[in-house]
MARZA-392414 format. One record per residue (C-alpha): residue number from 1; y negated, z, x. Coordinates in Angstrom, 2 decimals. Layout:
N
<rec NUM,<Y,Z,X>> ...
This chain:
289
<rec 1,<3.62,164.87,-26.48>> <rec 2,<3.51,161.09,-26.75>> <rec 3,<5.77,158.88,-24.73>> <rec 4,<3.70,156.17,-23.05>> <rec 5,<5.25,152.85,-22.15>> <rec 6,<4.28,149.82,-20.20>> <rec 7,<2.27,147.47,-22.32>> <rec 8,<-0.92,145.47,-22.15>> <rec 9,<-3.59,147.26,-24.22>> <rec 10,<-5.68,144.90,-26.30>> <rec 11,<-8.64,145.40,-28.59>> <rec 12,<-6.46,144.40,-31.52>> <rec 13,<-2.97,145.99,-31.36>> <rec 14,<0.04,143.80,-31.88>> <rec 15,<1.64,144.76,-35.20>> <rec 16,<5.41,145.09,-35.10>> <rec 17,<7.26,145.36,-38.41>> <rec 18,<10.42,147.46,-38.37>> <rec 19,<12.91,147.59,-41.25>> <rec 20,<15.83,149.96,-41.58>> <rec 21,<17.94,151.74,-44.16>> <rec 22,<16.67,154.86,-45.98>> <rec 23,<19.45,156.94,-44.46>> <rec 24,<19.37,160.14,-42.47>> <rec 25,<20.82,158.55,-39.33>> <rec 26,<18.28,155.70,-39.29>> <rec 27,<15.48,158.13,-40.09>> <rec 28,<16.57,160.30,-37.15>> <rec 29,<16.66,157.25,-34.89>> <rec 30,<13.15,156.10,-35.79>> <rec 31,<11.61,159.58,-36.09>> <rec 32,<9.70,159.20,-32.82>> <rec 33,<8.10,155.90,-33.74>> <rec 34,<7.54,156.66,-37.42>> <rec 35,<5.71,159.92,-36.70>> <rec 36,<3.69,158.67,-33.74>> <rec 37,<5.52,160.90,-31.27>> <rec 38,<6.41,157.75,-29.35>> <rec 39,<3.52,155.36,-28.76>> <rec 40,<3.13,152.07,-26.93>> <rec 41,<-0.30,150.94,-25.69>> <rec 42,<-1.31,147.72,-27.42>> <rec 43,<1.35,147.92,-30.12>> <rec 44,<1.39,149.31,-33.64>> <rec 45,<4.64,149.83,-35.55>> <rec 46,<4.94,149.51,-39.33>> <rec 47,<8.08,150.71,-41.07>> <rec 48,<9.82,149.40,-44.19>> <rec 49,<12.85,151.12,-45.71>> <rec 50,<15.42,149.01,-47.54>> <rec 51,<19.17,149.02,-48.17>> <rec 52,<21.22,147.30,-45.50>> <rec 53,<22.63,144.48,-47.63>> <rec 54,<19.11,143.43,-48.66>> <rec 55,<18.04,143.48,-45.01>> <rec 56,<21.05,141.34,-44.09>> <rec 57,<20.06,138.76,-46.71>> <rec 58,<16.35,138.75,-45.88>> <rec 59,<16.97,138.22,-42.18>> <rec 60,<19.10,135.17,-43.00>> <rec 61,<16.54,133.46,-45.18>> <rec 62,<13.63,133.86,-42.74>> <rec 63,<12.40,135.99,-39.87>> <rec 64,<11.23,138.57,-42.39>> <rec 65,<10.72,141.49,-39.97>> <rec 66,<10.14,141.67,-36.23>> <rec 67,<12.85,144.33,-35.89>> <rec 68,<15.49,144.80,-38.54>> <rec 69,<18.59,146.89,-38.89>> <rec 70,<21.53,144.65,-39.73>> <rec 71,<25.26,144.79,-40.19>> <rec 72,<27.00,143.14,-37.25>> <rec 73,<28.79,140.93,-39.76>> <rec 74,<25.43,139.36,-40.61>> <rec 75,<24.43,138.54,-37.05>> <rec 76,<25.98,135.05,-36.72>> <rec 77,<23.98,133.96,-39.77>> <rec 78,<20.66,134.91,-38.18>> <rec 79,<21.40,134.51,-34.48>> <rec 80,<19.12,131.49,-34.11>> <rec 81,<16.06,133.58,-34.98>> <rec 82,<17.13,137.00,-33.73>> <rec 83,<18.73,138.55,-30.68>> <rec 84,<20.27,142.03,-30.54>> <rec 85,<18.83,145.14,-28.96>> <rec 86,<21.11,146.92,-26.53>> <rec 87,<20.30,150.16,-28.35>> <rec 88,<20.11,151.47,-31.91>> <rec 89,<23.66,150.71,-32.95>> <rec 90,<25.86,152.65,-35.35>> <rec 91,<29.36,152.85,-33.91>> <rec 92,<32.44,154.46,-35.37>> <rec 93,<34.37,156.36,-32.69>> <rec 94,<37.70,156.34,-34.52>> <rec 95,<36.07,156.62,-37.94>> <rec 96,<34.18,154.29,-40.21>> <rec 97,<34.01,152.84,-43.72>> <rec 98,<36.72,154.13,-46.02>> <rec 99,<38.62,152.95,-49.04>> <rec 100,<38.73,155.81,-51.52>> <rec 101,<40.30,156.06,-54.94>> <rec 102,<40.61,158.38,-57.93>> <rec 103,<44.38,158.27,-57.48>> <rec 104,<46.81,158.21,-54.60>> <rec 105,<47.53,154.60,-53.69>> <rec 106,<49.75,152.89,-51.14>> <rec 107,<48.18,150.23,-48.93>> <rec 108,<50.23,147.56,-50.73>> <rec 109,<48.54,148.59,-53.99>> <rec 110,<45.16,147.40,-52.68>> <rec 111,<46.04,143.76,-53.35>> <rec 112,<46.76,144.57,-57.01>> <rec 113,<43.29,145.87,-57.87>> <rec 114,<39.65,144.93,-57.39>> <rec 115,<37.78,147.04,-54.88>> <rec 116,<34.07,147.82,-55.14>> <rec 117,<32.32,146.94,-51.86>> <rec 118,<28.72,147.50,-50.71>> <rec 119,<28.01,143.85,-49.98>> <rec 120,<29.68,140.75,-48.57>> <rec 121,<27.46,140.82,-45.46>> <rec 122,<28.30,144.39,-44.47>> <rec 123,<30.56,145.08,-41.52>> <rec 124,<32.63,147.24,-43.86>> <rec 125,<33.45,144.10,-45.87>> <rec 126,<34.25,142.12,-42.71>> <rec 127,<36.60,144.81,-41.44>> <rec 128,<38.28,145.01,-44.84>> <rec 129,<38.88,141.26,-44.90>> <rec 130,<40.23,141.30,-41.35>> <rec 131,<42.56,144.11,-42.43>> <rec 132,<43.81,142.13,-45.43>> <rec 133,<42.09,138.92,-46.60>> <rec 134,<44.03,139.00,-49.88>> <rec 135,<42.12,142.01,-51.20>> <rec 136,<39.82,141.15,-54.11>> <rec 137,<36.35,142.65,-54.08>> <rec 138,<33.33,143.11,-56.33>> <rec 139,<29.89,143.89,-54.90>> <rec 140,<28.36,147.14,-56.13>> <rec 141,<25.27,148.91,-54.70>> <rec 142,<26.57,151.28,-52.03>> <rec 143,<25.23,154.39,-53.73>> <rec 144,<26.90,153.44,-57.02>> <rec 145,<30.42,152.94,-55.68>> <rec 146,<31.57,156.56,-56.01>> <rec 147,<29.96,156.97,-59.47>> <rec 148,<31.61,153.71,-60.61>> <rec 149,<35.03,154.94,-59.47>> <rec 150,<34.49,158.27,-61.21>> <rec 151,<33.46,156.44,-64.38>> <rec 152,<36.77,154.55,-64.32>> <rec 153,<35.22,151.12,-63.74>> <rec 154,<37.09,150.65,-60.46>> <rec 155,<40.30,152.13,-59.12>> <rec 156,<38.98,152.09,-55.56>> <rec 157,<35.88,151.45,-53.51>> <rec 158,<34.80,150.84,-49.94>> <rec 159,<32.29,153.53,-49.00>> <rec 160,<29.70,153.66,-46.23>> <rec 161,<26.88,156.01,-45.22>> <rec 162,<27.00,159.62,-46.43>> <rec 163,<29.82,158.93,-48.88>> <rec 164,<32.19,159.20,-45.93>> <rec 165,<31.50,162.94,-45.93>> <rec 166,<31.12,163.60,-49.66>> <rec 167,<33.93,161.63,-51.35>> <rec 168,<36.42,164.51,-51.33>> <rec 169,<33.95,166.79,-53.12>> <rec 170,<34.07,164.25,-55.96>> <rec 171,<37.85,164.58,-56.18>> <rec 172,<38.58,161.19,-54.59>> <rec 173,<41.41,160.37,-52.21>> <rec 174,<41.06,158.58,-48.87>> <rec 175,<43.39,155.57,-48.82>> <rec 176,<42.31,153.97,-45.55>> <rec 177,<39.75,154.67,-42.83>> <rec 178,<38.91,151.29,-41.30>> <rec 179,<37.58,152.94,-38.15>> <rec 180,<40.97,154.58,-37.56>> <rec 181,<42.79,151.32,-38.33>> <rec 182,<40.53,149.35,-35.96>> <rec 183,<41.10,151.80,-33.11>> <rec 184,<44.86,151.79,-33.67>> <rec 185,<45.10,147.99,-33.77>> <rec 186,<42.41,146.99,-31.28>> <rec 187,<42.01,150.07,-29.11>> <rec 188,<38.24,149.86,-29.61>> <rec 189,<35.38,151.59,-31.37>> <rec 190,<34.20,149.96,-34.60>> <rec 191,<30.63,148.61,-34.27>> <rec 192,<29.04,148.74,-37.70>> <rec 193,<25.35,147.96,-37.42>> <rec 194,<22.63,147.31,-34.89>> <rec 195,<19.01,146.37,-34.48>> <rec 196,<18.03,142.72,-34.29>> <rec 197,<14.67,141.63,-32.90>> <rec 198,<12.89,138.35,-33.55>> <rec 199,<13.19,135.93,-30.62>> <rec 200,<9.74,134.44,-31.20>> <rec 201,<8.08,137.67,-30.04>> <rec 202,<8.56,136.39,-26.50>> <rec 203,<10.29,137.88,-23.48>> <rec 204,<7.69,140.56,-22.65>> <rec 205,<7.38,141.90,-26.20>> <rec 206,<11.15,141.82,-26.69>> <rec 207,<11.57,144.17,-23.74>> <rec 208,<8.64,146.43,-24.69>> <rec 209,<9.71,146.77,-28.33>> <rec 210,<13.34,147.40,-27.37>> <rec 211,<12.24,150.11,-24.94>> <rec 212,<10.12,151.67,-27.71>> <rec 213,<13.16,151.90,-29.98>> <rec 214,<15.29,153.36,-27.19>> <rec 215,<12.56,155.92,-26.45>> <rec 216,<12.44,156.82,-30.15>> <rec 217,<16.19,157.45,-30.17>> <rec 218,<15.92,159.55,-27.03>> <rec 219,<13.03,161.51,-28.52>> <rec 220,<15.13,162.37,-31.57>> <rec 221,<18.03,163.50,-29.41>> <rec 222,<15.69,165.56,-27.23>> <rec 223,<13.93,167.13,-30.24>> <rec 224,<16.93,167.41,-32.52>> <rec 225,<15.70,170.19,-34.81>> <rec 226,<12.44,168.43,-35.65>> <rec 227,<14.13,165.04,-36.01>> <rec 228,<16.76,166.50,-38.34>> <rec 229,<14.09,168.15,-40.45>> <rec 230,<12.41,164.76,-40.81>> <rec 231,<15.74,163.03,-41.53>> <rec 232,<16.70,165.51,-44.26>> <rec 233,<14.34,163.81,-46.72>> <rec 234,<16.69,160.80,-46.57>> <rec 235,<19.97,162.76,-46.60>> <rec 236,<21.39,161.85,-49.99>> <rec 237,<23.60,164.65,-51.37>> <rec 238,<23.93,166.31,-47.95>> <rec 239,<23.01,169.83,-47.01>> <rec 240,<21.62,170.49,-43.53>> <rec 241,<25.09,171.12,-42.08>> <rec 242,<26.53,167.85,-43.35>> <rec 243,<23.36,165.94,-42.46>> <rec 244,<23.64,167.20,-38.89>> <rec 245,<27.29,166.13,-38.81>> <rec 246,<26.50,162.69,-40.22>> <rec 247,<23.66,162.10,-37.76>> <rec 248,<25.92,163.21,-34.89>> <rec 249,<28.48,160.60,-35.96>> <rec 250,<26.05,157.68,-35.76>> <rec 251,<23.20,158.72,-33.45>> <rec 252,<24.42,159.78,-30.02>> <rec 253,<24.65,158.58,-26.43>> <rec 254,<26.28,155.34,-27.61>> <rec 255,<23.21,154.67,-29.73>> <rec 256,<21.18,154.56,-26.52>> <rec 257,<23.69,152.23,-24.84>> <rec 258,<26.77,150.62,-26.40>> <rec 259,<28.70,150.82,-23.16>> <rec 260,<31.01,148.10,-21.88>> <rec 261,<33.70,148.91,-24.45>> <rec 262,<31.12,148.91,-27.24>> <rec 263,<29.88,145.46,-26.26>> <rec 264,<33.48,144.26,-26.06>> <rec 265,<34.08,145.61,-29.57>> <rec 266,<31.11,143.68,-30.99>> <rec 267,<32.38,140.43,-29.52>> <rec 268,<35.94,141.14,-30.67>> <rec 269,<34.91,141.96,-34.23>> <rec 270,<32.84,138.81,-34.69>> <rec 271,<35.31,136.56,-32.86>> <rec 272,<38.13,137.80,-35.11>> <rec 273,<35.97,137.22,-38.18>> <rec 274,<35.35,133.64,-37.06>> <rec 275,<38.98,132.97,-36.08>> <rec 276,<40.17,134.17,-39.49>> <rec 277,<37.65,132.01,-41.34>> <rec 278,<35.68,134.93,-42.77>> <rec 279,<32.59,133.97,-40.76>> <rec 280,<31.94,130.20,-40.88>> <rec 281,<29.51,130.18,-37.93>> <rec 282,<30.66,130.60,-34.34>> <rec 283,<29.05,133.83,-33.10>> <rec 284,<26.81,133.64,-30.03>> <rec 285,<26.10,137.25,-29.23>> <rec 286,<23.31,138.09,-26.82>> <rec 287,<21.17,141.13,-26.12>> <rec 288,<17.69,141.92,-24.87>> <rec 289,<17.98,142.82,-21.19>> 
C-alpha cells in the first residue's frame, strides 16, 4: 500500500534527486521511496548510489543533488547551500568507526604509524583527529582498507560500514572504537552521517521531501522483512544475520528522530572540530522543521 502525503499535484511532477551510499543501511532506509511503496503526489524521486566521501566532495563543489547523504564532518563546508533533515541519520549508540590492526597495538603506537582512513571529510576522520590530532593518515577507499592491512601496506586502518562487523573474521584486532571513546569522554552518542537537503527547493518542498524520507524510514521499519530482503543486495560480505544486525545498528527509532541528545551531539562534534582547528569554517547547524 502506498503512503500518500500532502503535496500539490501538478501535470509535470517535480523531480527530486536523492543520493546515498550503496550500503545495506541506506538501502533499507530508502527502500520505501526507491521501490515506490512510498509516494508523494506531484513529486518524483530519482536515486543515485555513490560512496560517501564522493558525495561529501560533490556537495561542497555545487548543489549536485537535492537530497544527499553526507558525513556530519562535511556539513560546515556545504551549509550555505544545504540544511539538514531531522531524520535519516546514522548514529553510533556507544559504537562507531574503529581502528583495527593486524597486530596488537597500544594507543600510543598510533602516532608512530600511518593509518589508512576512508576520507578526510568523513566523520570517522574528524573523530580520529579530535581523539589525537598527531595521528598521520592516508586516504584509502573504505572497502580497500581491510585488504590493504592484510596485504601489509598499512599497520592499521580506520574502518566504517560493514567492516565494523567483519574485521575479526579477517584476523584483525580492534585497537579503538571511536564510538565507545566518544561516549566515555562526552557522554553522548556519536553522530556519523545524515541527510542534507538543498535550501533552494523552498520551504514547502523542504518539508514535503523531508516527510517523504521519514515515511520511507518508517515503512522499512514497519516492513522489516521485505526491506531487509531489498537491502541484502547491498550487504557487502554480510550474511542475512549480520546484515540484520548492521541495519539495526544504524536504522532505528533514532533514525526517525535524533532526539535532544542526538542534536546536542551533532553540535558538540562540529563545535569541537572547529575549536581544535580541524574544521576551518564555523558550523551553523540547522534542520528542516
